C-alpha positions as CSV (number, residue, x, y, z in Angstrom):
1,X,34.5,12.6,52.4
2,X,35.3,11.0,49.4
3,X,34.5,12.5,45.8
4,X,31.1,11.0,44.7
5,X,31.0,8.9,41.9
6,X,28.4,9.8,39.3
7,X,26.0,7.0,38.5
8,X,26.6,5.4,35.3
9,X,23.7,5.5,32.7
10,X,23.0,2.1,31.0
11,X,22.2,2.7,27.5
12,X,19.0,0.9,26.1
13,X,19.3,-1.6,23.9
14,X,18.2,-0.6,19.7
15,X,15.2,-2.0,19.2
16,X,14.9,-4.0,15.8
17,X,13.6,-2.6,12.8
18,X,9.8,-3.5,12.4
19,X,8.7,-5.6,9.6
20,X,6.2,-4.6,6.7
21,X,3.0,-5.8,8.3
22,X,1.0,-4.6,5.3
23,X,-0.9,-2.3,7.4
24,X,-0.2,1.9,7.8
25,X,-0.2,3.3,10.9
26,X,-3.8,5.1,11.5
27,X,-3.7,8.7,11.3
28,X,-0.7,8.8,8.9
29,X,-1.0,9.0,5.3
30,X,0.9,6.8,2.5
31,X,2.1,9.4,0.7
32,X,5.5,11.2,1.4
33,X,4.1,14.7,-0.2
34,X,1.3,14.6,2.5
35,X,4.0,15.1,5.4
36,X,6.1,17.4,3.0
37,X,2.9,19.6,3.0
38,X,2.2,19.3,6.1
39,X,5.5,20.8,7.2
40,X,5.0,23.9,4.7
41,X,7.8,25.8,3.3
42,X,9.8,24.9,-0.1
43,X,9.5,21.2,0.7
44,X,5.5,21.6,0.4
45,X,5.8,23.3,-2.8
46,X,8.2,21.0,-4.2
47,X,5.9,18.1,-3.2
48,X,2.6,19.6,-4.7
49,X,4.1,20.5,-7.9
50,X,5.5,16.8,-8.3
51,X,1.9,15.5,-7.6
52,X,0.8,17.9,-10.3
53,X,3.5,16.7,-12.6
54,X,2.3,13.1,-12.3
55,X,-1.1,13.5,-12.5
56,X,-0.3,15.5,-15.7
57,X,1.8,12.7,-17.0
58,X,-0.9,10.1,-16.3
59,X,-3.4,12.2,-18.5
60,X,-1.1,12.5,-21.2
61,X,-0.7,8.3,-21.2
62,X,-4.4,7.8,-20.8
63,X,-4.6,10.2,-23.9
64,X,-2.0,8.1,-25.9
65,X,-4.0,5.1,-25.1
66,X,-7.0,6.4,-26.6
67,X,-5.4,6.6,-30.1
68,X,-3.3,3.6,-29.7
69,X,-6.3,1.0,-28.7
70,X,-8.5,2.6,-31.2
71,X,-6.0,2.0,-34.2
72,X,-5.1,-1.9,-32.6
73,X,-9.2,-2.3,-33.0
74,X,-9.5,-0.9,-36.5
75,X,-7.5,-4.4,-37.4
76,X,-10.3,-6.4,-36.5
77,X,-8.8,-7.0,-33.0
78,X,-11.1,-8.8,-30.3
79,X,-12.2,-6.2,-28.0
80,X,-12.2,-8.3,-24.9
81,X,-9.2,-10.2,-25.9
82,X,-7.2,-6.9,-26.3
83,X,-8.4,-6.1,-23.0
84,X,-7.3,-9.3,-21.4
85,X,-3.8,-9.0,-22.7
86,X,-3.7,-5.3,-21.5
87,X,-4.6,-6.3,-17.9
88,X,-2.4,-9.5,-17.9
89,X,0.6,-7.4,-18.7
90,X,-0.2,-4.6,-16.4
91,X,-0.8,-7.2,-13.6
92,X,2.2,-8.6,-14.1
93,X,4.2,-5.3,-13.8
94,X,2.4,-4.3,-10.9
95,X,3.1,-7.5,-9.0
96,X,6.9,-7.3,-10.1
97,X,6.7,-3.8,-8.6
98,X,5.2,-4.7,-5.4
99,X,8.0,-7.4,-5.1
100,X,10.8,-4.9,-5.9
101,X,9.3,-2.5,-3.0
102,X,9.4,-5.3,-0.7
103,X,5.9,-5.0,-0.3
104,X,3.3,-8.1,0.6
105,X,0.2,-8.7,-1.5
106,X,-1.8,-10.2,1.7
107,X,-5.1,-8.7,2.2
108,X,-7.0,-8.9,5.6
109,X,-10.0,-11.3,5.5
110,X,-12.5,-8.0,6.2
111,X,-11.3,-6.5,3.4
112,X,-11.7,-9.3,0.8
113,X,-14.9,-8.4,-0.2
114,X,-14.3,-5.0,-0.7
115,X,-11.3,-5.8,-3.1
116,X,-13.6,-8.4,-5.3
117,X,-16.0,-5.4,-5.8
118,X,-12.9,-3.2,-6.7
119,X,-11.8,-6.0,-8.9
120,X,-15.2,-6.1,-10.7
121,X,-15.1,-2.5,-10.9
122,X,-11.4,-2.6,-12.5
123,X,-12.7,-5.1,-15.0
124,X,-16.0,-3.3,-15.9
125,X,-13.7,0.0,-16.5
126,X,-11.0,-1.8,-19.0
127,X,-13.7,-3.8,-21.0
128,X,-16.3,-1.3,-21.3
129,X,-14.0,1.4,-22.3
130,X,-12.4,-0.9,-24.8
131,X,-16.0,-1.8,-26.3
132,X,-16.8,2.0,-26.3
133,X,-13.6,2.6,-27.8
134,X,-14.5,0.2,-30.6
135,X,-18.0,1.2,-30.9
136,X,-17.7,5.2,-30.6
137,X,-14.3,6.1,-31.0
138,X,-11.5,7.7,-29.5
139,X,-12.5,11.2,-29.5
140,X,-15.9,10.2,-28.0
141,X,-14.6,8.0,-25.7
142,X,-11.9,10.4,-24.7
143,X,-14.4,13.2,-24.1
144,X,-16.6,10.9,-21.7
145,X,-14.0,11.0,-19.2
146,X,-14.6,14.1,-17.8
147,X,-18.0,12.8,-16.3
148,X,-15.7,10.5,-13.7
149,X,-15.1,13.5,-11.3
150,X,-18.9,14.3,-11.6
151,X,-19.9,11.1,-10.6
152,X,-17.0,10.5,-8.2
153,X,-18.0,13.5,-6.4
154,X,-21.8,12.6,-5.7
155,X,-20.6,9.0,-4.9
156,X,-18.1,10.4,-2.1
157,X,-20.8,12.7,-0.8
158,X,-23.5,10.3,-0.4
159,X,-21.6,8.1,1.4
160,X,-19.6,10.6,3.6
161,X,-16.1,10.5,2.4
162,X,-16.0,14.0,1.2
163,X,-17.6,17.3,2.0
164,X,-19.3,19.0,-0.7
165,X,-17.6,22.5,-1.3
166,X,-18.3,25.5,-3.5
167,X,-14.5,25.1,-4.9
168,X,-15.4,21.4,-5.5
169,X,-18.3,22.2,-7.5
170,X,-16.7,25.0,-9.3
171,X,-13.7,22.6,-10.4
172,X,-16.3,20.0,-11.3
173,X,-18.4,22.7,-13.6
174,X,-14.8,23.6,-15.4
175,X,-13.6,20.2,-16.1
176,X,-16.9,19.0,-17.7
177,X,-18.0,22.1,-19.8
178,X,-15.2,21.7,-22.2
179,X,-16.0,18.1,-23.1
180,X,-19.9,19.1,-23.3
181,X,-19.2,21.4,-25.7
182,X,-16.7,19.1,-27.8
183,X,-18.8,16.4,-27.6
184,X,-22.2,18.1,-28.9
185,X,-20.1,19.4,-31.7
186,X,-18.6,15.9,-32.4
187,X,-22.4,14.7,-32.6
188,X,-23.8,17.5,-34.9
189,X,-20.8,16.7,-37.2
190,X,-21.7,13.3,-37.9
191,X,-19.9,11.3,-35.3
192,X,-19.7,7.4,-35.6
193,X,-21.1,6.8,-32.1
194,X,-23.5,4.3,-31.5
195,X,-26.2,4.1,-28.6
196,X,-24.2,1.0,-27.6
197,X,-20.7,2.9,-27.5
198,X,-22.2,5.3,-25.5
199,X,-24.1,3.4,-23.3
200,X,-20.8,1.1,-22.7
201,X,-18.6,4.7,-22.2
202,X,-21.4,6.0,-19.6
203,X,-21.1,2.4,-17.9
204,X,-17.6,2.6,-17.8
205,X,-17.0,5.9,-15.9
206,X,-19.4,5.0,-13.5
207,X,-17.4,2.0,-12.9
208,X,-14.0,4.2,-12.7
209,X,-16.0,6.5,-10.4
210,X,-16.8,3.8,-8.0
211,X,-13.4,2.3,-8.1
212,X,-11.9,5.8,-6.9
213,X,-14.3,6.3,-4.4
214,X,-14.3,3.0,-2.8
215,X,-10.5,2.2,-2.7
216,X,-9.9,5.3,-0.7
217,X,-10.5,4.0,2.9
218,X,-8.2,0.8,1.8
219,X,-5.1,3.2,1.4
220,X,-5.0,3.6,5.3
221,X,-4.3,0.3,5.3
222,X,-2.1,-0.6,2.3
223,X,0.4,1.4,-0.1
224,X,-0.8,2.5,-3.1
225,X,1.3,0.1,-5.2
226,X,-0.4,-3.1,-3.3
227,X,-3.9,-1.6,-3.4
228,X,-3.7,-1.0,-7.1
229,X,-1.7,-4.7,-8.0
230,X,-4.5,-6.2,-5.9
231,X,-7.7,-4.9,-7.2
232,X,-6.3,-4.8,-11.2
233,X,-5.1,-8.5,-10.7
234,X,-8.6,-9.5,-9.5
235,X,-10.3,-7.5,-12.5
236,X,-7.9,-9.6,-14.6
237,X,-9.4,-12.6,-13.5
238,X,-12.8,-11.1,-14.3
239,X,-12.1,-10.5,-17.7
240,X,-10.7,-14.1,-18.1
């Protein structure tokens, strides 16, 4: 007949923080902007603008690289040695960034063959571009780069990574039309491009297209910084 005593609740012990294992959860993107875009609203719009700003800055950096690289090669610098210096410096910076972010460079055994292929594509991209830059010049080398989305789209569709849509086809046509016009006018005006330079640049855009296409599945397992550092360092080893 006395007052009832309420049962005491036992609080569960807090779980220990999970250490980074090098693998991303299935079904979850590696980029924070994906989750913000999924939530919608102002956060999603801000994330999209951030992505576009990053991509625009990358294109600006590549454009400056075309000019700086062409100027360096005019002084008689060996193209392969120049490419190796660039790759070694970039690899050191990428590894330092991965360590600073607290990630591991460990790659699963079943992914090592794919990363060897990606490293070879990275090597071909850098070395062939420097050779094409030396033989064909900065203008022609830059105008060959819009071929990348065409080749990458064809590769992605052929292996089932992308679906062909009218919007993608229209985007590719717009991106390449201006480059084709500029390149035709450049060749008519007596360009210094040689057949070897054009061949090297076409092989280069094919290599970078394969690199962009076949690294995409790896982003489900590794953060972008780890993914880039691994294949770029392997590419440096191929160059060396």
